[in-house]
N, C-alpha and C positions, 0 to 999 in steps of 0.2 A: 723804475722806479719802483712799483713793484717790483719786477724778478732781479732787485739790490737786493730789497729788504727780504727777500722768501734766500736768496740768496745768507741773506749776513746770519737768516734765523738757521738756516742749517751754523755755520759754521760753527757759534755759539751752541748746536745741540750736542754738537762735533767737543766743544772743549769743556762740554759737562752740566752746562748752567741752567739750571729748572730757575725764573722766577717766577711760576705763578700763583707761588704764596702773594698772598698781598699783608702787610705788616703797618700799620700805622707807625705817625714818625709820634715820638716823646719829648713834653719835655725837657732841656735840659738847664735845669737852674742855675747859669754859675755868671758873670758882667760876664757884656754883651757887648763887642766893637758898636757903634753907635752906627742906624738905621739897618744894623745888621742882625739876621737868628741866627737864635744857637740851639738847635735839638736832638733829643740821640736820631738816628735813620738807617734805616737798614740799608746795609754797604757785603755787595761780590768781592772776595779781593779777586784777581786775575786768575786763580787754581779754583775757583768758584765754589771757597774756603767764605761761608754767612758770619757777619759777624751787624752784631748791636754800633753803629761810630757816633761818636757825636761830633758834628756838623758846625761850621756858620758858614750862616749860606749870609752872602756877600753880592752877590749877581745883578748886575743891571742895576748900578747906580753911579757908578760918571764917574769915577773915583780914579785920579791919578795916581796914585803910589796905595800898596798896602795900609789897613787899617793896624791903631795901635791898639796894643792890651789885648792881645787877643789869648783867648784858654790852654792855658799850659796844655789839659787835656786833649786839644783838637789833635783830632784820627783825617778828618777830612778840611776842606780849606775849599770854600766855587767863588772865584771871583770871574766868573765869564761877563763875558758882557759889559764893560768898562773901560780906559783911556792908560792904564798902566803901561806902562814903556821898558824897565827894570824893574828886579827884584834883585837886592841885597840883603848877604843875610844874614846880617844883623836883623832885618824884619822877622823873620823867619828863629830866631833866638830864643832858646831855649824847647820848640814842638819836637821830641823827639821821641813823639807817639806819633808826629806827622804822618802817614800813607799813601793819599788822596792830590791833591796840589791842580787846580783848575785853573789852568791865566786864558782858557780857549774867549776870542773875538779880542784878545785889546791887540796892544798899537808898538809891538814887539817885534825889529825892522833883524835883531840879531842875536842870539846867546848868546854872548859877550856876555850883553845885556843882561843876564842871566845869570846871573853869580850865586850858585847855593852847589855849592860842592860837602854838606852836614848834613846831609839829612839819611844817617843809615837804615830810616824807616819806609823810605814812598818808595809806593809801590807800579805811583799809578802817577805818570806827567801829562797836561792837559796841554798842548801848545799850538794847539790843533786856533783854523783864522784867523791867524793876526801877520805879516806881510813880510817876513823871512823869506832871504835869497838866498844866503849858502851856511855852509855846516862845515864851519870849522874842522882843522884835527880835532880830533877829545873833546868837542863839544858836552856833551853828558857830564863828560868826568868826572867822581868824585858821590857820582849817586850806583853804587857798590848791587843795591835790590834789587831794583830798574826792572820793573816788569811788564810795563806796558809805558807806550811814548807814542802821542799823536800830534801827526805833524802836517797833516789833509789839512788843507785847502789852508795852502801858506803860496809864496809866492816862492818856495826855490828851487835853482835856475842848477845850479853844481853844487856838488858832496863828493867832501876831500874822500882821501881812501879809507883812511882812522876818521874821520866822522863818532865812529859808534865805540870807538874804543874804549873797556872797562865797559862796558856794559853786559858782557858774558852772560847772565842772569835775566835778560828780554826774551820775553813770551810771545807780543803782540808788538810789533809796528806798524801806524802808518801814513803809507806817506804817497796818498789819494789826488786828484787832484791841482797839484804842483805845474812844474813848470820844466822837469828834467824832460829832458833826449836821450837818457840814453840809459842803460843801468850798466852800477859799475859792479863787479863780484868781489871785487875786495872792502864794496862798504860788512861784506855778508862773515867775511872770515874773525871778525869781530861780537860773531850771535850763533855758539852751537847750540843754543835750547832754544831758536824761538820757534816759534808752530805755526804762531801769525802773520802774514805780506800781504797788507791792501797797500798793490801803487800806480794802482790806475788812475786815470783822467787825468797823467799823464800825454806827453807828441814821444812816446816813443812806438816806433813804426816796426822797429824787425827787434828782436833779443836775439840776440849771439850762445853761442854753441856754448854748456857748461852753467850762461849766466845764474844758477843757480847750486852752483853742486856744492857751494860750502854750507848749502839746508839742512844737512841731511836726517833732522828733528820736524822740521818744516810738513805744517798737517791742511791747510788750506790757505789757499795764492786769490791773489783777487788780479784781473789783467786787464778790468771793463775799459773799455773808450778811450782806447790806448793810440787808436789809428791801425792797429796791429795786419797785419798783407800777407802773411805766412809765415809758419812757426816751424823752423827748423827742425833736420829728427835727432836732434843733441843737444835741444835749445833749452827740454826741461828732463837732465839727465842726472843725476843726483837724486830727484824727489822719491829715495825711495819710500818715508813714511805718508806724503800729500794723503791726501781724504778727498779732496773738496778744489775745484778752481775754477774760476767765472772768468771765460770771454766777452762776455756781456759788450755789445758793438761797439763794434771792430770791424775792418773792410774783410776780418777770409770769406774767403769764396770759396773753399772746400774745407773738411773737414779736418783736421792737422794729425791724421792718423796714428802716423807715425814714430808723431812726441810722445800723444799719449801713449803710446804703447809701453812706452816705459815708466808711467804710474803702476808700478801690481796693484797699488794699494786701492787708487780710485774707486772711490763710494760715492760724489755727486760731480753733475759734470755739466756745467750751462754755456750756451755755444746756443744764447738769444741776441736775437739780434747784430745777425750776424748776413752779408749777402751772397749763401753756400745755393744756390739754384738748385743742387742735386747732392739726395744725400746717395752716397753711391754705396755697391759690396764688399766688402768688407769693411765701413767704416770705420764700425764701430764690433769689430770682432772681439773676440777672445779676452772681454773687459772683465776678469774671472768676480772681481767685488764692485760695482757700481750697480749699488739701488736704483739711482734718482738720476732722471737726462732730459734736459732742456731745451727744446729747441722752437723756441715763440717767439713770438714777432719778427719775421723774416721776409721782406718786403720781396724778396725776386724763389723767394724755393717751391718749385715748380713737383717736384718728384721723391715720393721716397721710392729706392731700388731695390731690386733683385736681391733678397739679400743679407741689405742696407746694418741689421742687427743678429751678429752674427752668435750664439753660446757666448750670450751674461745671462750667466743662472741664477744670479740672485736681484737682476732689477724686477721690481717691487712697482714701479709706477712712469711712465713715463708721458709728457704733458710735449703736442704741436698743436700747437694753438695759434691765432691773429693770421695765419700764415694767406693773405687775401688770391695768393698762384696758384697753391695748392691742391690739387681734382685730382692727384692719384697716389692711389698709393701698391706699390703691385702686391697683388695676391700671395708672393710666398715673399715678403720683403722684408717676415719675422719669421728667426729662426734657432731652435732651442734658447727659447724666455719658460724658465718651466713654471718661473717664481712673478711671472706680471701680475700684477691685481686691478692697478690701475690706468686706463687708457683719454687721453684730452686730445680730444683729437674736433673739440669747436671750431668755430667761425673761422675755417676753410674755406677752401669752395672746393669739397670732396663732392661729387654724383654721384658716390657709392662708398660702398670699405665689403670687398667681396670676402664670403659664406670661409673660405681658405684661411685671409690671416686672420680672423675672429679665435675655430675652429685650431691654424697652429699655436694660441696661449689659455693651455689647462684649468689656471688660475686665476683665469681674468674675475676679477666680480665686480669693477663699474664703467662705464665707458659711455665719452659726450660728445656725443657728437651734434649737438643742437649749433645752429644760424647756420649751417651746410643747405647748396642747392641738390638737398638729395633727389636722388630719379626713383619710385619705391617699384623697383620692378622686380624685373630678377635676378641682381647680384644684391642688394639686402632684404627678400625673404627672407635668410636669416630671421631677421628681425617676430617676425613672427610665424614662426614654426617652435611645434612643444620640444620644447630643451630640457638633455635628462638637467641642467644647468641652470639656470638663462644667468644672466647679465642684466646689471641695474645700469636702466640708464637716467642723466644724472639731466637733471631740466627735462624729460620728457615732452612735458606740456610747451615747450619752444623749439621738435625736432621734429618739424615740420616735410613732406612732399613739393616740391618746387610741379614733377615732372611724375605719369602722359598728364594729360589738362583736368583727363577726368578724376582722379589723385591729386589737381591741385589742393590744398589747404592743408589737405589734413591729416594727422600727427600722423606719423611716423608708425608709431603702437596703437596706436587703433586701427591702423590697414590688415585685415586679414591675409595669412597664405594666400592663399582663393587669390582671391582680389589682384595677386601681381603676376605675369606674366612670364611663363617658366622656362624665355630669351629674350634679349635684351640688341636693341641695335648697339654697337662703338659711338662714343660720342666721344672728341677733344672737348673740351673744354675751351671757350673759349681763353679763362682767363690765362695759358699757357703759352695764345700763341698771339703773339705781334701784330696785328694789320699793315706796318710800314716797321723797317729795320736802315736805320745807316753804317755803311763800314767804313774803316778805311782801308786805303791801297794798300794791301800790302798784310793786311791782316788777318790771324786765323780767324773761322766764328764756329759756334758751334747750335742750330736748330736744332730742339725737344720738342719731338713731337711725341701721345701717351694719350692712349684711352683703354676704359674698361669697358669689357662688355663679356653676355653669355650667348655664344661660346666663345675661344679668348681672340678674338682681332690679330687678321697681320695688318704689316705695317709699309707704307710704300710711299718714297718718294718720286716727283717729279716737278723735273729742273727747268729752268728759262727756254732753254733749245729741245726738249718735247721728249727723256730719254726719262724714264725712268730705274728707278732706283732702287732695289732691292738691301734691306737688314746684309751687309756681308757684303753685300758691294762697291765697288768702286769706280771713280770713269772718272779720266781727270784728277782736275782738284778733287774731288768729288770725295768723301765715303760715308757707308752708313752704316749705323753697329747696331750693334745686334737689338738697342732696348729698343731701335726707334731714333736715334740723334742722328740728323745729316749731320758733317766737319766740312768743313767747307777750307783748302789749305794756301794761303796766301794768293787772297778773295783780289781779280785784275776787274774791270771792265766788260769783259768779259762776261764775268759770274752775275750782274745788273738781270733784277730780271722780279718775273713770279713761280715761288716753287709752293708748291702744293703739297701736304700731306696725307695720308690717304691714311685711314683706314677701317678693314673690310672684315666680316665675316657670313657668314652661312643666311644672313637677316638683312643682311643691308651693310650699308657706306657711309660713313662721316669724313667727312673732307675744312679740312683750311688752309686757306691761301694768306702769302705776305708779300712783299715788296721789297727787295735788299739793293739797295741805293751804296753807290761807291764813291767812296766822299771824293767831292770835285770832278764828276761824270757825270753827262747828258741824265734830268730827270726820265725815270722813265714808266710811260703812262700805260695804264693797260687799257689794251681795247683799243689801238689807233694804228696798231702796228697794221700794216700789212701782208699779207704769207700764202705766198704760192702753196696752198695747199689742195693738194690734187683729192677730191670730192670721185666717190665712185658706186655705181651698183651692181658688185663682185656676184649674185645668188639669185633671183629672186623665184618662187613658192606661190603656190594656189591663195596663201594662208601669212606668210610673212618676205621680209627680202633683208638679203646682208649686203649692209653701207663698207665703205671704211675710203678712209683718210690719212693722207703719210705728212703730220702735224707736227712741224718744226721747233714750236715750239708753244709751252702752255702757258691753258688759255683757262684758271680759277674759274668765269664761266661761260665758256661754251655751252653750249645746247642745240639742241633737233626739232625742227615743226614738221611735218604735216597736213593736209592737206587733200580730200580726195576728189576727183569726180573738180578741177577749177573752180569748190568752194568758199567766196569770200567772207561764207555769214565763220566771227566769231566759233558760234557755239561746233562746227565743225574742221578746227583747225586744233587740232594738240601737239600737245610741247614737253619736250620730258632734258632736267642738266642732265651731263654727260659727266660721266666722273672726269676727273685730270689724267691725264696720261691711254684714258680709252684711243682704240686705232680702227673699233670694230666694232660696227652694232646689230644688231638682229632685234630689224623691227617687227610685231609680228601682233593676228588677232582684225589681217589683213582678210581688207573684200574681193573672193575670187574677181575675177573677172573686170578689177577696179582701176584706172588711171589716177596713181596720186603725185601730189607734186611733196615732195621733200627736200631741206635747207638746210645748209648746218650754220649756224650760227656764232662767229666767233669773235667778231664787237658791233657796232654798230656800221662801221666799215665796209664789214669783211664779211659776206654773205656766202658762200656756193649752193647753188640747188641743182639736182635731178628731178629728173619726169623717172616714171615706172610703170607700168601697170599690169599686175598680178595675170597667174592664168589660171586662168576658166577650170570648175572642178569635174575633175575625167568623170564621166559616167562610168566607163570597165571598173573603174579604181575608187569607187567615194574617199575613200579612206588612205592615203596609200603610208602613212606615216605612222598607218598606226601598227602595234602588235599585234600577230592571231588570240595572242589574251585578251588585249585590249579590247579590240574588237570585237570578243565572243560576248564580253562583258556587256558592249556597248549589244549589240542584235537583238542581248536575253533581258533585256529595262523597255526597250523598242518596242519587243512584244508583247509583255507584259504591261504596259500600257496603253496601248491598241486593245490590248482585249479585257482593260477597264475602262476604256472610253466607251468602246461598244454594248457594254449590259451594262451599266454605265448610266446609259441615255442622255450625257448632259455632256453637254460640249469642256474641255479644261486646256489648263497651256501648262505645257510643259514645263515651264520653271514650275506650275506647282510642286513638280517631282525631282528639279535638279537643281543645286545654287543659280540666284541668275547668270547671265555670262557678263561679264565687266563690258567699257567701251574699250576700246581700241587699248594698249596701251606696250611697254615697252619691255623692251627681257636684255639678261644679261645672262647671257649663256654659260655654264659649266666649261670644265672643258669639255670635260664627259661626256658630254649633248653638241659640240663642236665636234668632236669626232665621231660619234653616232650618228650627229645630219647630213656627211660628208663622205662617210664610209659607205661603201660599193659590197656589203656584206648585207643580203635579203632579207625582209623582217619576218622572214616568216626562222631562221636560226639566231632571233634573239631570243631571251627567256625574258621570267620578270621580272628579275634583277633589274638585265638591260636596261628595261621598259625605266626603270623605276628609278633609272640614271637622266636617264634621258628626261621623264618626265618634268625635273629637278635645272630651275635654276637657281643663277646669283646668286638669286635675295632670298632662295626657301620655295616660292613660289612655284606653282601647280600649273604646270603648264596640257595639261589632261584637254583642259577650257581651248584648250588655244588649235588644236590638232582637233577635236569638235566642229570647231565654229561657233558661232556665237549666238544667228539667224536663227533659230530651229521656230519653226509657226506652229502651230499652240494646232491641240489632236483635235476634231470630233469627229459627230456620229457618223456623218455624210461622210466623207475620210475609210472610213470602217466598213 
């Protein structure tokens, strides 16, 4: 209801109504009907003209007919919340100045019982909250000056094509919250000057082409709460002067961009509370006069895509709040929003707002990010940076870090630039990714996966057959779009199973998996299907072993474990998770000349193991993998340490001068590293740049420790 209130406020502002000045009522000293109150009260005409109106207030008196002896000077007659079911012209005889008649919340069942045909000054008629079921032809004939007609909250099921004949001066028509199932354009032929039409709350699921074409003067249109599922391209054609439109609380699954392009003068747009999942490229392109846009309270919204809002030169306020699944706004979602001053993003599932997004809004003055699970890392560093034009945070005391653990519960504005990392892992927000989805046989399915990180992550999918699909690739019924969405066309039982999305950059990776069940098919259980995956050792060196396998399906819980010399003690056992789609793994930092048992675990009943023995270190070539440059540096360091040990007379440890070597761990090699490790080119032909490529793995970690070994003994004076 809050959004509707805001929207109505915009409507009144558009019509120039400004009622901020509070004026007290004054006594009106005339003979007043029994129990009624007669006063001089402030009143605004439908065209915003202020008047001091003689008013007779007979509300809430349980009257069954109009009171007698009404003062002839009466301008406003209020009969709200009574039991009146009919009014005859004779009861209003002589009220030549009557401009507003309020019969709302009474017992009218037909307009035939409203026999008022000689009120030439009447501007406003309130008939809301009665029990009207039908409007006949010329239902209000005889009210030539009428400018406002309120028929909302009745039981109207049908309206005759010429029901509004004779109301050619009508400015506002309220038909909302009735039981109309169609909108007939013939109603509007008699309303050439209509500026405001509120027809929401009726069970109309389709707007026909050219439905509102006769309403060339319309400025505000409310289509809220109607159950609309789509808006055709020509549905709003002819509304050349429309400035405000509301689609609040409908069933739109996408932005009706084609129909909105027919509204050249649109300034206020309300799309709140619709099941739109993605705001996509070009959805709000070239709406040159749009000033305010609302995308709030959308349960399904997960992503604002690249260039979703483009070339909106007059947009000053954007509200995207209270969307529980919205976790991704593309760094370049906003393009050419030169006038944007206020950006409301509170109460979503956003882990970050990229600095590119903020930089693309040169006029931004205030931003709201509170009640979001903010990651205080590289993506939000712009908050703590020294900016020439700082942006004001709305409710900064409620804007907290949720990650990393050392900054959790800190206020974002209080975390300094230096405390935040300059690179960060990808994160696929759990709220965007269901763990289970069931679809009907033959349906099309779109699975969305989005992640923010620095450097920018790449995204791929692994389908149940174990096939890895990258953006812009297709396989059978599958297609992966550039943004990271996996589309499946015409789902069959063969497509049931586990799907994993992987987002990775040089720092690391994140994965999310879901089970897709086809309605009527056999239930898919994780980790219970036995496969004939081959698991073998492809290559063994002194300190690493290259393992390969052929997975016939996608197992999101797969992991490797290994133990040296047959040890059964837990602290000697190591394990690591396998990223979805991985079919080879380089196990590094192993001990030379050591037996290992390595197992691939695909489930509680599906484990394959291999035994291997690493090679002994060759005395003739103790460091065969090092380039001459690295070998020279290591030798120099050894000589320096030995000299200092001999001169100092005290024993000391190698690790006092080098980073302490880690325990054995796993490494995913980059493609460059794999190529170098299998290359026949002698090490002496490699330059330092090549060495740096080899000495970095898929997570950006340094492999020099791997090649140097891990158990160098402490040097003593006796050794000198």
